[in-house]
C-alpha positions as CSV (number, residue, x, y, z in Angstrom):
1,M,25.2,-26.8,5.8
2,K,21.6,-28.6,6.5
3,S,19.8,-25.6,5.8
4,Y,21.5,-24.7,2.4
5,P,19.1,-26.3,0.3
6,R,16.1,-25.3,2.1
7,R,17.3,-21.7,1.9
8,L,17.9,-22.4,-1.8
9,M,14.5,-24.7,-2.7
10,L,12.9,-21.2,-0.6
11,V,14.3,-18.6,-3.1
12,G,13.5,-20.9,-6.1
13,L,9.5,-20.7,-5.0
14,I,9.5,-17.1,-4.8
15,V,11.0,-16.4,-8.1
16,V,8.3,-19.3,-9.0
17,A,5.3,-17.9,-7.4
18,G,6.7,-14.2,-8.7
19,I,7.0,-15.3,-12.1
20,V,3.4,-17.1,-11.8
21,L,1.5,-14.1,-9.6
22,F,3.1,-11.0,-11.6
23,P,1.2,-11.6,-14.8
24,L,-2.1,-13.1,-13.1
25,A,-1.8,-9.8,-11.4
26,A,-1.4,-7.4,-14.8
27,W,-4.6,-9.6,-15.8
28,I,-6.5,-8.7,-13.1
29,V,-6.0,-5.4,-13.4
30,A,-6.7,-5.2,-16.8
31,L,-10.2,-6.6,-16.3
32,T,-10.9,-4.6,-13.3
33,P,-10.1,-1.4,-14.7
34,A,-10.7,2.8,-13.3
35,L,-13.9,3.8,-15.6
36,G,-13.3,6.7,-17.2
37,R,-15.7,9.7,-17.9
38,T,-18.3,10.1,-20.4
39,Q,-16.7,11.4,-23.3
40,N,-18.4,14.7,-24.9
41,I,-18.0,13.4,-28.6
42,K,-18.7,15.8,-31.9
43,P,-19.1,15.0,-35.5
44,S,-15.7,17.0,-36.0
45,D,-13.3,14.8,-33.6
46,P,-11.0,12.6,-35.5
47,P,-10.1,9.4,-34.5
48,I,-6.6,8.8,-32.2
49,F,-5.2,5.3,-32.5
50,V,-3.7,2.7,-29.7
51,C,-1.4,0.4,-31.3
52,A,0.0,-2.6,-29.6
53,N,1.7,-6.1,-30.2
54,F,1.9,-8.0,-27.2
55,A,5.3,-6.6,-25.9
56,H,4.8,-2.1,-26.2
57,A,1.6,0.4,-26.6
58,E,2.0,3.5,-28.6
59,I,-0.5,6.6,-28.7
60,V,-0.9,7.7,-32.4
61,M,-2.6,11.5,-33.0
62,P,-3.6,13.3,-35.8
63,I,-0.8,15.6,-36.7
64,T,-3.1,18.5,-36.2
65,D,-6.5,19.0,-34.9
66,A,-8.1,21.7,-32.7
67,A,-6.4,20.2,-29.7
68,V,-3.0,20.4,-30.5
69,D,-0.1,21.5,-33.5
70,W,2.9,19.1,-33.9
71,Q,4.3,20.7,-36.3
72,S,4.6,23.9,-33.3
73,I,6.9,21.2,-30.9
74,F,8.7,18.9,-34.2
75,D,10.5,20.0,-37.4
76,I,7.7,18.3,-39.3
77,A,6.0,21.0,-41.2
78,E,7.3,20.3,-44.9
79,V,5.7,16.5,-44.5
80,K,2.1,18.2,-43.3
81,A,2.5,20.1,-46.1
82,A,2.9,17.5,-48.6
83,H,0.3,15.0,-46.1
84,P,-1.8,16.3,-44.0
85,E,-3.7,13.7,-43.6
86,L,-0.5,11.9,-41.6
87,Y,-0.8,10.7,-38.0
88,L,2.2,11.0,-35.6
89,S,2.9,7.9,-32.9
90,F,4.5,8.1,-30.4
91,G,5.8,5.8,-27.4
92,W,8.0,6.0,-24.4
93,G,10.6,4.2,-22.9
94,D,14.1,2.9,-22.7
95,L,16.4,3.8,-26.0
96,A,17.8,0.6,-26.2
97,F,14.7,-1.3,-25.3
98,F,13.0,0.6,-28.5
99,Q,15.4,-0.5,-31.0
100,Q,16.9,-4.0,-29.8
101,T,13.4,-5.2,-28.3
102,G,10.5,-4.8,-30.6
103,T,8.8,-8.6,-29.4
104,W,9.2,-10.2,-26.9
105,S,11.6,-12.8,-28.6
106,D,13.9,-10.1,-29.1
107,M,14.2,-10.0,-25.0
108,R,17.8,-10.5,-23.5
109,V,19.0,-10.6,-20.5
110,G,21.3,-7.7,-20.4
111,T,18.9,-5.1,-22.0
112,T,15.6,-5.9,-19.9
113,L,17.7,-5.4,-16.8
114,A,19.8,-2.4,-17.6
115,A,16.1,-1.6,-18.9
116,F,14.5,-2.4,-15.2
117,T,17.4,-0.7,-13.7
118,G,17.1,2.7,-15.4
119,Q,21.0,2.4,-16.4
120,L,19.8,3.6,-19.6
121,P,18.6,6.8,-21.3
122,T,14.5,7.2,-21.6
123,T,13.1,8.3,-25.5
124,L,10.2,9.5,-27.0
125,R,9.9,8.0,-29.9
126,M,7.6,9.9,-32.8
127,V,7.4,8.2,-35.9
128,V,5.2,9.8,-38.9
129,Q,2.9,7.8,-40.5
130,K,0.0,7.1,-42.6
131,I,-3.5,6.7,-40.4
132,P,-3.3,3.1,-39.0
133,R,-7.3,2.1,-39.5
134,N,-7.0,-1.5,-40.9
135,D,-3.8,-1.9,-38.8
136,P,-5.2,-4.8,-36.7
137,E,-2.8,-4.3,-33.6
138,C,-4.1,-0.7,-33.7
139,L,-7.3,0.2,-31.2
140,M,-9.2,3.4,-33.2
141,L,-10.6,5.5,-30.7
142,V,-13.1,8.6,-30.9
143,I,-12.4,10.8,-28.0
144,D,-14.0,15.0,-27.0
145,V,-11.3,17.5,-27.5
146,E,-10.7,18.3,-24.0
147,G,-9.4,14.5,-24.0
148,R,-7.1,14.8,-26.8
149,R,-6.1,18.3,-25.4
150,A,-4.9,16.2,-22.1
151,L,-3.3,13.5,-24.0
152,A,-1.1,16.1,-25.8
153,T,-0.3,17.7,-22.7
154,H,0.9,14.2,-21.4
155,I,3.1,13.5,-24.1
156,R,4.3,17.3,-24.1
157,E,5.6,17.0,-20.4
158,T,7.4,13.9,-21.2
159,L,9.7,16.2,-23.4
160,G,12.0,19.5,-22.2
161,A,12.2,22.7,-23.5
162,N,13.4,22.2,-27.5
163,P,13.5,18.4,-26.9
164,P,17.1,17.8,-28.8
165,I,17.2,14.5,-31.0
166,L,18.8,11.1,-29.1
167,A,18.7,9.1,-32.3
168,S,17.0,8.7,-35.5
169,G,15.4,5.7,-36.7
170,N,15.2,2.9,-39.7
171,E,12.3,5.2,-40.9
172,K,12.5,8.3,-43.1
173,Y,10.8,10.6,-40.1
174,Q,11.1,8.3,-37.4
175,R,12.7,10.6,-34.4
176,Y,13.9,9.5,-30.5
177,Y,14.2,12.8,-28.7
178,I,15.6,12.9,-25.0
179,A,12.7,12.2,-22.7
180,K,12.2,13.0,-18.9
181,G,11.3,9.7,-16.5
182,K,13.5,6.9,-15.6
183,Y,12.0,3.3,-17.1
184,G,11.4,0.6,-14.4
185,I,9.6,-2.5,-13.7
186,F,6.5,0.0,-12.1
187,H,7.3,2.4,-14.7
188,T,7.1,1.1,-18.3
189,C,6.2,2.0,-21.5
190,N,3.1,0.6,-21.3
191,Q,2.5,2.2,-18.1
192,W,3.3,5.8,-19.7
193,V,0.6,5.3,-22.6
194,S,-1.8,4.1,-19.7
195,D,-1.2,7.3,-17.7
196,G,-1.8,9.5,-20.9
197,L,-4.8,7.6,-21.4
198,A,-6.4,8.4,-17.8
199,K,-5.5,12.0,-18.3
200,A,-7.9,12.3,-21.2
201,G,-10.9,10.4,-19.0
202,L,-10.6,7.3,-20.7
203,P,-10.8,3.6,-18.7
204,Y,-7.3,2.4,-17.3
205,A,-5.5,-0.1,-16.0
206,R,-4.3,1.0,-12.2
207,Y,-1.0,-0.9,-13.3
208,A,0.0,-1.7,-16.5
209,P,3.1,-3.9,-17.3
210,F,2.1,-5.5,-20.3
211,S,0.4,-4.1,-23.4
212,F,-3.2,-5.8,-22.8
213,D,-2.9,-4.2,-19.9
214,V,-3.2,-1.0,-21.7
215,I,-5.9,-2.4,-24.4
216,W,-8.3,-4.4,-22.5
217,P,-10.1,-1.4,-20.2
218,L,-10.3,0.5,-23.8
219,Y,-13.2,-1.8,-24.6
220,K,-15.0,0.0,-21.6
221,I,-15.3,3.6,-22.8
222,P,-18.6,5.6,-21.4
223,Y,-19.8,7.2,-24.6
């Protein structure tokens, strides 16, 4: 019986150490990213964006450019015809987490545990939006057509053929599609974005549990 308090104290110390060391490790990998390749930028290359709050990051791309025509995948032809300058925002993750956890203050123990243990469906969220050029939460990037094509392939490979709509969002042109993969502590929404940026030849953190792990490496793009 005497050893019980010691074991309890040991468990407590391990939990506290994990709480401290986990964000510290995420901070270190964000500051020591893998470097990307030199981008072969042309004047005609449109900007893309990576938008993030503290909890979540997303990729924002033009509806159509030389790299990809999203009209061939999503039913957005009528939107494109009326507003050719619009962009699409893409995020991957747990459906319930997407719908219920916009910021860290929205986090609930039950939703979080269900998400990190992969119990709920994963989804690709697509939102039609205006170009976020002046949005303080968005970082504008210009990458070459090869990089944009690789990024588009990463997004498309998340979906199956003819992806069914899992749910509709609050906005008119917001959709949740059934996606591949399982959400978890080592495969988060931010890790999905980071993996796509890596395929595009951009600097990336080798592990990206937080959105700053996605954003900080991008300031080291070798133009």
